[in-house]
Residue frames as a rotation matrix with the C-alpha (Angstrom) as fourth column:
MET 1
0.971 0.053 0.233 129.89
-0.143 0.910 0.388 68.20
-0.192 -0.410 0.891 105.77
ALA 2
0.492 -0.856 0.160 133.29
0.611 0.209 -0.763 68.44
0.620 0.473 0.626 103.92
ARG 3
0.018 -0.574 0.819 134.36
-0.431 -0.743 -0.512 71.42
0.902 -0.344 -0.261 105.96
LEU 4
0.745 0.165 0.647 133.47
-0.666 0.235 0.708 69.47
-0.035 -0.958 0.285 109.28
ALA 5
0.924 -0.382 0.030 135.68
0.382 0.924 -0.017 66.59
-0.022 0.027 0.999 108.04
VAL 6
0.274 -0.842 0.465 138.51
0.441 -0.320 -0.839 68.87
0.855 0.435 0.283 107.20
ASP 7
0.157 -0.150 0.976 138.22
-0.578 -0.815 -0.032 70.96
0.801 -0.559 -0.214 110.24
GLY 8
0.895 0.084 0.438 138.25
-0.412 0.533 0.739 67.85
-0.172 -0.842 0.512 112.52
GLY 9
0.007 -0.996 -0.092 141.63
-0.964 -0.032 0.264 66.98
-0.266 0.087 -0.960 111.01
ARG 10
0.310 0.174 0.935 140.47
-0.127 0.982 -0.141 63.61
-0.942 -0.075 0.326 109.76
THR 11
0.299 -0.187 0.936 141.15
0.878 0.437 -0.193 64.18
-0.373 0.880 0.295 106.02
ASN 12
-0.752 -0.560 -0.348 142.45
0.333 -0.779 0.532 66.72
-0.568 0.284 0.772 103.56
ILE 13
-0.217 0.658 -0.721 140.51
-0.574 -0.683 -0.451 69.05
-0.789 0.316 0.526 101.32
ARG 14
-0.544 -0.104 -0.833 140.86
-0.828 0.228 0.513 67.07
0.137 0.968 -0.210 98.14
HIS 15
-0.936 0.108 -0.334 139.73
0.137 0.989 -0.064 63.86
0.323 -0.105 -0.941 99.68
ALA 16
-0.585 0.749 -0.311 136.77
0.357 -0.107 -0.928 65.34
-0.728 -0.654 -0.205 101.47
CYS 17
-0.227 0.533 -0.815 135.47
-0.762 -0.618 -0.192 67.00
-0.606 0.578 0.546 98.33
ARG 18
-0.647 0.081 -0.758 135.70
-0.574 0.603 0.554 63.84
0.502 0.793 -0.344 96.36
THR 19
-0.933 0.312 -0.180 133.91
0.359 0.770 -0.528 62.03
-0.026 -0.557 -0.830 99.08
PHE 20
-0.281 0.879 -0.385 131.09
0.432 -0.243 -0.869 64.42
-0.857 -0.411 -0.311 99.31
GLU 21
-0.089 0.233 0.968 131.04
0.989 0.133 0.059 65.05
-0.115 0.963 -0.243 95.51
LEU 22
0.822 0.315 -0.475 131.87
0.357 -0.934 -0.002 68.74
-0.444 -0.168 -0.880 95.93
SER 23
0.459 -0.714 0.529 134.22
0.571 -0.218 -0.791 70.83
0.680 0.665 0.308 93.76
GLU 24
-0.206 -0.662 -0.721 137.13
0.974 -0.207 -0.088 72.43
-0.091 -0.720 0.688 95.54
THR 25
-0.757 -0.070 0.650 136.18
0.256 -0.946 0.196 75.76
0.601 0.315 0.734 94.14
CYS 26
0.336 0.922 0.192 132.74
-0.047 -0.187 0.981 75.56
0.941 -0.339 -0.019 95.92
TYR 27
0.487 -0.105 -0.867 134.62
0.832 0.357 0.424 74.51
0.265 -0.928 0.261 99.14
ARG 28
-0.481 -0.832 -0.278 137.07
0.867 -0.498 -0.010 77.46
-0.131 -0.246 0.961 98.94
TYR 29
-0.216 0.391 0.894 134.50
0.486 -0.752 0.446 80.09
0.847 0.531 -0.027 97.81
GLN 30
-0.457 0.117 -0.882 134.05
0.795 -0.392 -0.464 83.10
-0.400 -0.912 0.086 100.20
ALA 31
0.513 0.721 0.466 131.46
0.834 -0.547 -0.072 85.76
0.203 0.426 -0.882 99.54
LYS 32
-0.612 -0.759 -0.221 133.25
0.789 -0.605 -0.109 89.20
-0.051 -0.241 0.969 99.08
ALA 33
-0.470 0.418 0.777 130.16
0.267 -0.772 0.577 91.38
0.842 0.478 0.251 98.68
SER 34
0.124 0.544 -0.830 129.10
0.965 0.130 0.229 91.51
0.233 -0.829 -0.509 102.34
GLU 35
-0.572 -0.345 -0.744 130.55
0.550 -0.834 -0.036 94.95
-0.608 -0.430 0.667 102.80
GLU 36
-0.970 0.218 0.111 128.89
-0.018 -0.518 0.855 96.14
0.244 0.828 0.506 99.52
ASN 37
-0.325 0.890 -0.320 125.59
0.589 0.456 0.667 94.68
0.739 0.028 -0.673 100.74
ALA 38
-0.135 0.166 -0.977 125.81
0.949 -0.261 -0.176 96.45
-0.285 -0.951 -0.122 103.98
ARG 39
-0.878 -0.299 -0.374 126.39
0.168 -0.923 0.346 99.69
-0.449 0.241 0.861 102.03
ILE 40
-0.711 0.702 0.046 123.30
0.057 -0.007 0.998 99.00
0.701 0.713 -0.035 99.81
ALA 41
-0.025 0.699 -0.714 121.21
0.898 0.330 0.292 98.19
0.440 -0.634 -0.636 102.94
ASP 42
-0.459 -0.164 -0.873 122.29
0.673 -0.706 -0.221 101.52
-0.580 -0.689 0.435 104.57
TRP 43
-0.989 0.089 -0.120 121.32
-0.146 -0.743 0.653 103.52
-0.031 0.663 0.748 101.54
LEU 44
-0.513 0.857 -0.043 117.96
0.266 0.207 0.942 101.77
0.816 0.472 -0.334 101.23
VAL 45
-0.051 0.414 -0.909 117.18
0.998 0.047 -0.034 102.34
0.029 -0.909 -0.416 104.97
ARG 46
-0.675 -0.253 -0.693 118.05
0.369 -0.929 -0.020 106.04
-0.639 -0.269 0.721 104.65
LEU 47
-0.937 0.348 0.005 115.93
-0.158 -0.438 0.885 106.46
0.310 0.829 0.465 101.50
THR 48
-0.259 0.871 -0.417 112.94
0.510 0.490 0.707 104.65
0.820 -0.030 -0.571 102.94
THR 49
-0.230 0.155 -0.961 113.08
0.941 -0.215 -0.260 106.71
-0.247 -0.964 -0.097 106.18
ALA 50
-0.808 -0.237 -0.539 113.39
0.136 -0.966 0.219 109.93
-0.573 0.104 0.813 104.31
TYR 51
-0.571 0.642 -0.511 110.77
-0.801 -0.299 0.518 109.20
0.180 0.706 0.685 101.72
ARG 52
-0.544 0.383 0.747 108.18
-0.389 0.674 -0.629 107.01
-0.743 -0.632 -0.218 103.33
ASP 53
0.474 0.875 0.099 105.97
-0.310 0.272 -0.911 106.64
-0.824 0.401 0.400 100.28
TRP 54
-0.049 -0.544 -0.838 108.82
-0.994 0.108 -0.013 105.47
0.098 0.832 -0.546 97.92
GLY 55
0.919 0.239 0.314 108.63
-0.228 0.971 -0.072 101.87
-0.322 -0.006 0.947 96.90
PHE 56
0.205 -0.880 0.430 111.59
0.454 0.474 0.755 99.83
-0.867 0.040 0.496 95.51
GLY 57
0.413 -0.084 0.907 111.30
0.909 -0.032 -0.417 101.34
0.064 0.996 0.063 92.03
LEU 58
0.927 0.034 0.375 111.82
0.023 -0.999 0.035 104.95
0.376 -0.024 -0.927 93.26
CYS 59
0.722 -0.667 0.183 114.58
-0.353 -0.127 0.927 104.01
-0.595 -0.734 -0.327 95.52
PHE 60
0.244 -0.641 0.728 116.44
0.720 0.623 0.306 102.03
-0.650 0.449 0.613 92.86
LEU 61
0.572 0.047 0.819 116.10
0.715 -0.518 -0.470 104.80
0.402 0.854 -0.330 90.33
HIS 62
0.946 -0.203 0.252 117.35
-0.286 -0.888 0.360 107.38
0.151 -0.413 -0.898 92.78
LEU 63
0.496 -0.812 0.306 120.39
-0.037 0.332 0.942 105.22
-0.867 -0.479 0.135 93.78
ARG 64
0.104 -0.457 0.883 121.25
0.892 0.436 0.121 104.60
-0.441 0.775 0.453 90.00
ASN 65
0.324 0.188 0.927 120.37
0.831 -0.524 -0.184 107.87
0.451 0.831 -0.326 88.44
VAL 66
0.882 0.042 0.469 120.91
-0.142 -0.926 0.351 110.50
0.448 -0.376 -0.811 91.12
LYS 67
0.675 -0.669 0.311 123.69
-0.410 0.010 0.912 108.89
-0.614 -0.743 -0.267 93.25
GLY 68
0.436 -0.483 -0.759 125.31
-0.865 0.010 -0.502 107.00
0.250 0.875 -0.413 90.30
PHE 69
-0.247 -0.445 0.861 125.64
-0.699 0.697 0.159 103.62
-0.670 -0.563 -0.483 91.78
GLY 70
-0.289 0.030 -0.957 125.91
-0.893 0.352 0.280 100.73
0.345 0.936 -0.075 89.25
TRP 71
-0.787 -0.044 0.616 124.34
-0.404 0.791 -0.460 98.07
-0.467 -0.611 -0.640 91.40
ASN 72
-0.907 0.359 -0.219 122.21
0.089 0.672 0.735 95.28
0.411 0.648 -0.642 89.84
HIS 73
-0.375 0.810 0.450 118.53
-0.822 -0.515 0.242 95.82
0.428 -0.280 0.859 90.43
LYS 74
0.463 0.500 -0.732 118.06
-0.175 0.861 0.477 92.20
0.869 -0.093 0.487 91.42
ARG 75
-0.372 -0.623 -0.688 120.67
0.705 0.292 -0.646 92.46
0.604 -0.725 0.331 94.11
VAL 76
-0.896 0.126 0.427 119.21
-0.320 -0.849 -0.421 95.68
0.309 -0.513 0.801 95.40
TYR 77
0.034 0.999 -0.030 115.74
-0.703 0.045 0.709 94.10
0.710 -0.003 0.704 95.38
ARG 78
0.180 -0.087 -0.980 117.02
0.430 0.903 -0.001 90.98
0.885 -0.421 0.200 97.25
ILE 79
-0.788 -0.527 -0.317 118.50
0.514 -0.280 -0.811 93.27
0.338 -0.802 0.492 100.06
TYR 80
-0.695 0.608 0.385 115.31
-0.548 -0.794 0.265 95.46
0.466 -0.027 0.884 99.94
ARG 81
0.363 0.842 -0.398 113.16
-0.410 0.528 0.744 92.38
0.837 -0.107 0.537 100.71
GLU 82
-0.146 -0.470 -0.871 115.54
0.590 0.665 -0.458 91.10
0.794 -0.581 0.180 103.39
LEU 83
-0.957 -0.283 0.069 115.20
0.161 -0.711 -0.684 94.34
0.243 -0.643 0.726 105.11
GLU 84
-0.366 0.926 -0.095 111.48
0.920 0.344 -0.188 93.97
-0.142 -0.156 -0.977 104.93
LEU 85
-0.730 -0.005 -0.683 110.92
0.010 -1.000 -0.004 97.36
-0.683 -0.010 0.730 103.42
ASN 86
-0.765 0.482 0.427 108.19
0.563 0.178 0.807 96.27
0.313 0.858 -0.408 101.06
LEU 87
-0.795 0.593 0.127 105.34
-0.606 -0.788 -0.108 98.74
0.036 -0.162 0.986 101.05
ARG 88
-0.692 0.577 0.434 102.04
0.358 0.796 -0.488 97.23
-0.627 -0.183 -0.757 102.05
ILE 89
-0.872 0.454 0.182 99.46
0.032 -0.318 0.947 97.34
0.488 0.832 0.264 99.41
LYS 90
-0.836 0.538 0.107 96.45
-0.266 -0.228 -0.937 98.86
-0.480 -0.812 0.334 101.00
PRO 91
-0.578 0.694 0.430 93.07
0.814 0.529 0.240 97.33
-0.061 0.488 -0.870 100.25
LYS 92
-0.658 0.497 0.565 90.37
0.053 -0.718 0.694 99.44
0.751 0.487 0.446 98.77
LYS 93
-0.926 0.374 0.052 87.95
-0.140 -0.213 -0.967 100.90
-0.350 -0.903 0.249 101.42
ARG 94
-0.648 0.741 0.176 84.42
0.683 0.462 0.565 99.57
0.338 0.486 -0.806 100.88
LEU 95
-0.714 0.520 0.469 81.75
-0.543 -0.834 0.098 102.22
0.443 -0.185 0.877 100.92
VAL 96
-0.846 0.531 -0.044 78.95
0.402 0.581 -0.707 101.10
-0.350 -0.616 -0.705 103.52
ARG 97
-0.739 0.650 0.176 75.78
-0.113 -0.378 0.919 101.34
0.664 0.660 0.353 101.83
GLU 98
-0.744 0.603 0.287 72.66
-0.412 -0.076 -0.908 102.16
-0.526 -0.794 0.305 103.82
ARG 99
-0.418 0.739 0.528 69.35
0.734 0.617 -0.284 100.62
-0.536 0.269 -0.800 103.13
PRO 100
-0.931 0.021 0.364 67.89
0.230 -0.741 0.631 102.64
0.283 0.671 0.685 100.27
GLU 101
-0.674 0.714 -0.190 64.86
-0.290 -0.492 -0.821 104.83
-0.680 -0.498 0.539 101.14
PRO 102
-0.321 0.637 0.701 61.57
0.782 0.596 -0.184 103.63
-0.535 0.489 -0.689 99.57
LEU 103
-0.815 -0.041 0.577 60.35
0.478 -0.611 0.631 105.62
0.326 0.791 0.518 96.67
ALA 104
-0.783 0.553 -0.285 57.97
-0.184 -0.643 -0.743 108.49
-0.594 -0.530 0.605 97.47
VAL 105
-0.558 0.671 0.488 54.42
0.826 0.393 0.404 107.79
0.079 0.629 -0.773 96.44
PRO 106
-0.980 0.117 0.164 52.79
-0.108 -0.992 0.060 111.05
0.170 0.042 0.985 95.46
GLU 107
-0.501 0.854 -0.137 49.28
0.659 0.274 -0.701 111.85
-0.561 -0.441 -0.700 96.76
ALA 108
0.692 0.674 -0.258 48.57
0.263 -0.569 -0.779 114.74
-0.672 0.472 -0.571 94.43
ILE 109
0.655 -0.306 0.691 49.83
0.709 -0.067 -0.702 116.39
0.261 0.950 0.173 91.41
ASN 110
0.501 -0.567 0.654 52.98
-0.099 -0.788 -0.608 118.36
0.860 0.240 -0.451 91.47
GLN 111
0.865 -0.189 0.465 54.43
-0.473 0.004 0.881 116.72
-0.168 -0.982 -0.086 94.62
VAL 112
0.207 -0.806 0.555 57.00
0.078 0.578 0.812 114.33
-0.975 -0.125 0.182 93.08
TRP 113
0.772 -0.083 -0.631 58.87
-0.630 -0.233 -0.741 115.01
-0.085 0.969 -0.232 89.74
SER 114
0.443 -0.649 0.619 61.30
0.434 0.759 0.485 112.84
-0.785 0.053 0.618 87.89
MET 115
0.577 -0.335 -0.745 64.06
-0.732 -0.617 -0.289 113.86
-0.363 0.712 -0.601 85.49
ASP 116
0.490 -0.310 0.814 65.82
0.498 0.866 0.030 111.91
-0.715 0.391 0.580 82.73
PHE 117
-0.092 -0.519 -0.850 68.39
-0.737 -0.538 0.408 112.51
-0.669 0.664 -0.333 80.00
MET 118
0.578 0.179 0.796 67.96
0.355 0.824 -0.442 110.76
-0.735 0.538 0.413 76.60
HIS 119
-0.176 -0.669 -0.722 70.25
-0.675 -0.452 0.583 110.58
-0.716 0.590 -0.372 73.62
ASP 120
0.459 0.457 0.762 69.48
0.384 0.672 -0.634 109.28
-0.801 0.583 0.133 70.20
GLN 121
-0.659 -0.649 -0.381 70.66
-0.135 -0.395 0.909 109.57
-0.740 0.650 0.173 66.63
LEU 122
0.353 0.821 -0.450 68.72
-0.577 -0.188 -0.795 110.32
-0.737 0.540 0.407 63.55
SER 123
0.707 -0.028 0.707 68.78
0.432 0.809 -0.399 108.33
-0.561 0.587 0.584 60.35
ASP 124
0.819 -0.481 0.313 71.13
0.157 -0.337 -0.928 110.81
0.551 0.810 -0.200 58.57
GLY 125
0.027 -0.912 -0.410 73.74
0.713 0.304 -0.631 110.49
0.700 -0.275 0.659 61.45
ARG 126
-0.349 -0.099 0.932 72.90
-0.425 -0.869 -0.252 113.74
0.835 -0.484 0.262 63.46
SER 127
-0.427 0.148 -0.892 72.52
0.764 0.587 -0.268 113.20
0.484 -0.796 -0.364 67.13
PHE 128
-0.113 0.440 0.891 70.35
-0.385 -0.846 0.369 114.88
0.916 -0.301 0.265 69.65
ARG 129
-0.833 -0.218 -0.509 69.88
0.419 0.352 -0.837 114.97
0.362 -0.910 -0.202 73.40
LEU 130
0.068 0.951 0.303 66.74
0.010 -0.304 0.952 115.39
0.998 -0.061 -0.030 75.39
PHE 131
-0.960 -0.280 0.023 66.17
-0.007 -0.057 -0.998 116.48
0.281 -0.958 0.053 78.98
ASN 132
-0.209 0.956 -0.208 62.85
0.199 0.250 0.948 115.19
0.957 0.156 -0.243 80.28
VAL 133
-0.975 0.089 0.203 61.12
-0.219 -0.225 -0.949 116.47
-0.039 -0.970 0.239 83.51
LEU 134
-0.356 0.874 -0.332 57.84
-0.043 0.339 0.940 114.65
0.933 0.349 -0.083 84.34
ASP 135
-0.210 0.413 0.886 55.31
-0.973 -0.178 -0.148 114.74
0.097 -0.893 0.439 87.09
ASP 136
-0.957 -0.289 -0.027 55.03
-0.281 0.945 -0.164 111.27
0.073 -0.149 -0.986 88.60
LEU 137
-0.479 0.858 0.186 51.29
0.284 0.352 -0.892 111.45
-0.830 -0.375 -0.413 89.24
GLY 138
-0.200 0.433 -0.879 50.43
-0.691 -0.698 -0.187 113.20
-0.695 0.570 0.439 86.03
SER 139
0.827 0.553 0.101 49.26
-0.304 0.591 -0.748 111.41
-0.473 0.588 0.657 82.89
PRO 140
0.104 -0.819 0.565 51.78
0.572 0.514 0.639 109.37
-0.814 0.257 0.521 81.01
PRO 141
0.018 -0.204 -0.979 53.47
-0.384 -0.905 0.182 111.67
-0.923 0.373 -0.095 78.48
PHE 142
-0.836 -0.297 -0.462 53.59
-0.529 0.212 0.822 109.18
-0.147 0.931 -0.334 75.60
SER 143
-0.504 0.693 0.515 50.00
0.308 0.702 -0.643 107.95
-0.807 -0.166 -0.567 75.71
ARG 144
-0.894 0.206 -0.397 48.10
-0.446 -0.359 0.820 107.81
0.027 0.910 0.413 72.51
THR 145
-0.083 0.945 0.315 44.47
-0.350 0.268 -0.897 107.11
-0.933 -0.185 0.309 71.66
LEU 146
-0.947 -0.227 0.228 43.71
0.068 0.552 0.831 104.80
-0.315 0.802 -0.507 68.98
């Protein structure tokens, strides 16, 4: 607004800045980093085309440690985002589960077997492991007669 008033020739800079409650330094400010930003953007585009799987972190570390540029990471990241170079976070692929097959019902002995691993610890602290293989139609292995 102050710039429009001054450019129109209606008032001077001091009066326009007081009217719009703007400091004269803000009115006169000109960004001088546009050439440097273009240089940063050029480097980022070159790196991301050469190394497609590099994200911002690797690009910034390469520019700072290998190339020796002293740019601020926030500035480089702002330009990285403006160029829309952000890598897409890929969602995890879901495994399509088929319907489980019903359990086989044995008709005779020695047709269907089951196996299991067991692990336990004795009272003195020693541990042991067991591998159990059982016939599904056979008699229960832990049956007792009282």
